[in-house]
N, C-alpha and C positions, 0 to 999 in steps of 0.2 A: 085577081090572083087566084090560082087554083087552090081549092081547099084540100090540102094534103097533110096528113099527120106524119110526124117524124118520131120514130121510136128511139129511145136512148136506153141502152142496156147498162145497168150498174155492174161493174166488175167487182167480184168478191175478192177482197185482199187475200193473198196467199198466206197460209198458216205454216210456219216452219215445222219440219218433222222432228226437230230436236231443240233443246235449250241451247242458245248460242250467245256468245259475246265476241264481237269482232274487234280487231285491233283498231285503235283510234286513228283518225286520219285528219290532218297530216300528223306524222310523228317523226321527229321532234316537231313541236309547234310553238307558236308565239302569237298572241296569247290565247287563241281559241282553237278548239278541235271538235270533231264529231265522233260520237260513240254510238254504234249500232248494236241493238239487242234483239234477239229472236226468242219469243216465248211460244212454246208449243202447246201450252194450256193456260187457261185463265187463272188468275190468282193475284195475291199481294206480292209485289216485287219492290226491290230497292236497288238503286244505283248509287254507290258511294265512292268517294275519292279519299285515299289515305296518303299520308307522307311516309317516308322511309322508316319512321319510328312506329308506324302502325296507328297513328292518331288520325281520327276523322277530320278532314279539312273541309269537306263539302258533301252534302247529300244532294245529289242532282235530281233524283226522283224517288218518290215513295208512295205506295198506294196500290189499289186494285187496278189491274190492266187485263183486258181481254187478250186471248191468244193473238199473236201477230208479230209484225216487225216494227221496231221503233228506232228512231234516230234522235239523239239528244245532243244539243249544242252546248258546249261547256266553255265558259270564259274564265280563265285563271289569271287575269290581269293583276290581281292584288296579291298573288303568291310569288315566292322567290323561285328562281331557276332551280331545276333539280329533277330528280326521279320521283315519280308518284305512281301509285297503284290504284286501279279502279276495279270495283267488284260489283257484280250483279247477283242478287239473291232472290230466289222464289221457292218457297217451301224448303225442301232438302237440296235443291240445286244451287250451286255456287260456282261462279267462274271469276277469275281474277287475271288481269293483264297489267303490264307495265307501260308507262308513257313518260316522255321526257319533255319538260318545259324549258326552253332556251330563250333568254331575253337578251 
């Protein structure tokens, strides 16, 4: 066998230019959905789901994250059908969107 070296270039993940929260997919969903978050700077972030009364029903993620794009899989099998809100926070940045669970 010829002695040949193969080079592998590590791709640097893209860093979003702004703080972003995408609409969950699919929406409406049963019982799981994906939520994508874009962080343009490193820091402590939290992704939380609320019911229509504003009560926290689940904390999906909390902690330090480097800048980048993240996808979170959420399973809401133990919750009732209805409208929920999900919110991402990092420092003074906050974004909230609505999602619909149909069983």
